[in-house]
VOZA-23261 format. One record per residue: x, y, z of N, C-alpha, C in turn; chain; residue number from 1. Coordinates in Angstrom, 3 decimals. Example, Ala and Ser with C-alpha at 12.3 -4.5 7.8 and 13.67 -1.06 7.14 Angstrom:
# VOZA-23261
SITE:13.190:-5.690:7.800:12.300:-4.500:7.800:13.200:-3.300:7.800:A:1
SITE:12.850:-2.250:7.080:13.670:-1.060:7.140:12.900:0.030:7.870:A:2
# end
This chain:
# VOZA-23261
SITE:11.534:-16.721:-26.439:11.664:-15.466:-25.725:13.093:-15.293:-25.254:A:1
SITE:13.410:-14.097:-24.988:14.749:-13.750:-24.583:14.950:-14.066:-23.093:A:2
SITE:15.947:-14.874:-22.795:16.204:-15.277:-21.411:16.624:-14.099:-20.545:A:3
SITE:17.330:-13.142:-21.128:17.762:-11.969:-20.369:16.553:-11.135:-19.951:A:4
SITE:15.595:-11.003:-20.877:14.380:-10.242:-20.569:13.603:-10.902:-19.440:A:5
SITE:13.471:-12.211:-19.495:12.726:-12.929:-18.458:13.398:-12.790:-17.101:A:6
SITE:14.707:-12.954:-17.048:15.406:-12.839:-15.764:15.354:-11.411:-15.238:A:7
SITE:15.397:-10.426:-16.130:15.308:-9.035:-15.699:13.916:-8.727:-15.142:A:8
SITE:12.877:-9.219:-15.806:11.510:-8.972:-15.346:11.260:-9.657:-14.000:A:9
SITE:11.741:-10.872:-13.848:11.572:-11.580:-12.568:12.304:-10.852:-11.454:A:10
SITE:13.520:-10.402:-11.732:14.292:-9.677:-10.732:13.607:-8.375:-10.339:A:11
SITE:13.157:-7.609:-11.326:12.470:-6.354:-11.036:11.138:-6.593:-10.322:A:12
SITE:10.451:-7.662:-10.679:9.188:-7.984:-10.027:9.371:-8.332:-8.559:A:13
SITE:10.392:-9.103:-8.252:10.662:-9.439:-6.849:11.064:-8.212:-6.044:A:14
SITE:11.881:-7.356:-6.653:12.280:-6.127:-5.963:11.081:-5.209:-5.751:A:15
SITE:10.212:-5.116:-6.748:9.013:-4.284:-6.623:8.088:-4.816:-5.531:A:16
SITE:7.986:-6.129:-5.423:7.189:-6.731:-4.355:7.742:-6.339:-2.986:A:17
SITE:9.045:-6.350:-2.856:9.687:-5.953:-1.600:9.426:-4.483:-1.300:A:18
SITE:9.553:-3.632:-2.302:9.361:-2.198:-2.108:7.910:-1.873:-1.763:A:19
SITE:6.970:-2.544:-2.422:5.555:-2.258:-2.178:5.110:-2.760:-0.813:A:20
SITE:5.619:-3.886:-0.379:5.182:-4.434:0.904:5.915:-3.828:2.096:A:21
SITE:7.010:-3.136:1.879:7.812:-2.622:2.991:7.099:-1.575:3.845:A:22
SITE:6.496:-0.532:3.288:5.907:0.490:4.174:4.823:-0.031:5.124:A:23
SITE:3.817:-0.782:4.649:2.810:-1.245:5.622:3.351:-2.262:6.617:A:24
SITE:4.253:-3.121:6.169:4.796:-4.134:7.080:5.661:-3.491:8.154:A:25
SITE:6.510:-2.548:7.769:7.382:-1.904:8.753:6.583:-1.048:9.740:A:26
SITE:5.577:-0.345:9.245:4.735:0.449:10.153:3.957:-0.450:11.105:A:27
SITE:3.443:-1.563:10.596:2.730:-2.502:11.452:3.661:-3.092:12.505:A:28
SITE:4.881:-3.384:12.117:5.866:-3.903:13.061:6.168:-2.894:14.158:A:29
SITE:6.374:-1.642:13.774:6.687:-0.604:14.747:5.517:-0.344:15.685:A:30
SITE:4.313:-0.249:15.139:3.137:-0.007:15.967:2.865:-1.203:16.871:A:31
SITE:3.059:-2.407:16.362:2.881:-3.598:17.187:3.837:-3.626:18.362:A:32
SITE:5.071:-3.208:18.132:6.052:-3.147:19.215:5.655:-2.109:20.254:A:33
SITE:5.242:-0.932:19.788:4.852:0.117:20.723:3.597:-0.265:21.517:A:34
SITE:2.626:-0.874:20.862:1.409:-1.300:21.551:1.736:-2.402:22.559:A:35
SITE:2.617:-3.311:22.195:3.008:-4.376:23.125:3.707:-3.817:24.352:A:36
SITE:4.572:-2.830:24.153:5.228:-2.194:25.295:4.208:-1.475:26.177:A:37
SITE:3.250:-0.792:25.559:2.203:-0.119:26.317:1.359:-1.120:27.099:A:38
SITE:1.004:-2.225:26.441:0.194:-3.236:27.125:0.959:-3.902:28.259:A:39
SITE:2.253:-4.091:28.076:3.047:-4.687:29.149:3.193:-3.728:30.325:A:40
SITE:3.297:-2.443:30.034:3.467:-1.460:31.107:2.168:-1.259:31.883:A:41
SITE:1.041:-1.304:31.198:-0.233:-1.043:31.870:-0.984:-2.328:32.225:A:42
SITE:-0.474:-3.461:31.836:-1.076:-4.770:32.079:-2.478:-4.879:31.489:A:43
SITE:-2.679:-4.229:30.355:-3.924:-4.380:29.594:-3.671:-5.480:28.571:A:44
SITE:-4.411:-6.555:28.641:-4.184:-7.688:27.742:-5.349:-7.868:26.761:A:45
SITE:-5.762:-6.804:26.143:-6.858:-6.845:25.182:-6.292:-7.024:23.777:A:46
SITE:-6.683:-8.113:23.110:-6.150:-8.409:21.779:-6.717:-7.474:20.714:A:47
SITE:-7.942:-7.034:20.891:-8.569:-6.155:19.911:-7.843:-4.818:19.827:A:48
SITE:-7.301:-4.336:20.924:-6.577:-3.065:20.936:-5.376:-3.123:20.005:A:49
SITE:-4.632:-4.187:20.081:-3.461:-4.355:19.226:-3.862:-4.497:17.762:A:50
SITE:-4.883:-5.299:17.512:-5.316:-5.542:16.138:-5.858:-4.280:15.482:A:51
SITE:-6.700:-3.553:16.192:-7.334:-2.360:15.615:-6.305:-1.266:15.348:A:52
SITE:-5.379:-1.069:16.250:-4.368:-0.025:16.022:-3.496:-0.365:14.818:A:53
SITE:-3.089:-1.616:14.686:-2.288:-1.998:13.522:-3.098:-1.883:12.240:A:54
SITE:-4.360:-2.249:12.286:-5.223:-2.152:11.111:-5.376:-0.705:10.658:A:55
SITE:-5.607:0.198:11.599:-5.759:1.612:11.272:-4.459:2.174:10.685:A:56
SITE:-3.339:1.819:11.277:-2.048:2.319:10.792:-1.751:1.793:9.396:A:57
SITE:-2.001:0.522:9.139:-1.731:-0.043:7.819:-2.603:0.621:6.759:A:58
SITE:-3.887:0.826:7.052:-4.754:1.507:6.089:-4.330:2.964:5.893:A:59
SITE:-3.876:3.606:6.954:-3.383:4.978:6.833:-2.139:5.065:5.962:A:60
SITE:-1.217:4.151:6.180:0.012:4.131:5.374:-0.311:3.831:3.916:A:61
SITE:-1.208:2.882:3.681:-1.576:2.562:2.304:-2.298:3.716:1.624:A:62
SITE:-3.072:4.485:2.381:-3.735:5.635:1.767:-2.744:6.746:1.441:A:63
SITE:-1.676:6.847:2.221:-0.665:7.872:1.956:0.274:7.499:0.813:A:64
SITE:0.765:6.266:0.809:1.750:5.870:-0.206:1.145:5.042:-1.334:A:65
SITE:-0.160:4.794:-1.262:-0.828:3.981:-2.270:-0.700:4.498:-3.692:A:66
SITE:-0.937:5.797:-3.925:-0.808:6.285:-5.306:0.583:6.098:-5.891:A:67
SITE:1.603:6.314:-5.078:2.972:6.140:-5.577:3.263:4.666:-5.859:A:68
SITE:2.794:3.790:-4.983:2.995:2.358:-5.193:2.199:1.866:-6.399:A:69
SITE:1.001:2.391:-6.560:0.200:2.033:-7.726:0.854:2.475:-9.022:A:70
SITE:1.447:3.653:-9.011:2.145:4.134:-10.203:3.348:3.245:-10.520:A:71
SITE:4.039:2.768:-9.497:5.157:1.853:-9.719:4.670:0.545:-10.340:A:72
SITE:3.515:0.049:-9.898:2.943:-1.165:-10.490:2.537:-0.948:-11.940:A:73
SITE:1.958:0.206:-12.236:1.557:0.511:-13.608:2.791:0.601:-14.509:A:74
SITE:3.842:1.241:-14.034:5.076:1.335:-14.820:5.679:-0.043:-15.068:A:75
SITE:5.648:-0.888:-14.056:6.185:-2.234:-14.219:5.369:-3.028:-15.234:A:76
SITE:4.057:-2.907:-15.169:3.207:-3.587:-16.141:3.448:-3.096:-17.555:A:77
SITE:3.626:-1.778:-17.708:3.912:-1.208:-19.026:5.236:-1.741:-19.573:A:78
SITE:6.246:-1.803:-18.726:7.551:-2.317:-19.154:7.440:-3.785:-19.547:A:79
SITE:6.673:-4.552:-18.792:6.492:-5.972:-19.111:5.835:-6.152:-20.472:A:80
SITE:4.746:-5.415:-20.730:4.035:-5.574:-21.990:4.847:-5.057:-23.174:A:81
SITE:5.547:-3.939:-22.993:6.370:-3.420:-24.091:7.550:-4.348:-24.366:A:82
SITE:8.159:-4.847:-23.317:9.298:-5.753:-23.494:8.876:-7.085:-24.107:A:83
SITE:7.698:-7.562:-23.740:7.210:-8.817:-24.304:6.982:-8.662:-25.803:A:84
SITE:6.388:-7.551:-26.212:6.146:-7.324:-27.634:7.448:-7.226:-28.412:A:85
SITE:8.447:-6.572:-27.856:9.714:-6.448:-28.572:10.528:-7.743:-28.537:A:86
SITE:10.324:-8.557:-27.505:11.115:-9.802:-27.424:10.619:-10.868:-28.377:A:87
SITE:9.340:-10.804:-28.783:8.853:-11.791:-29.742:8.983:-11.278:-31.178:A:88
SITE:9.479:-10.060:-31.327:9.803:-9.540:-32.654:8.704:-8.776:-33.332:A:89
SITE:7.770:-8.214:-32.597:6.694:-7.437:-33.226:6.789:-5.992:-32.882:A:90
# end
């Protein structure tokens, strides 16, 4: 197999992993910070409140950006399979 193709696919795969995981992780981080500030200000120390709000936000973000992220995964898979076929000479 072509070493350039393999290194390109690995590089693109790692970047795609970063891009796909960024929206839910960043939203969860932001909501966690805001909930922590709210809990510190009101002295409510309920763990379920923090967990449920982050869970709802992550599912909301995934429902909004999921189709676009899924399309990026499909495109990456298509490029991998097409490149693999051309790299072995078929």
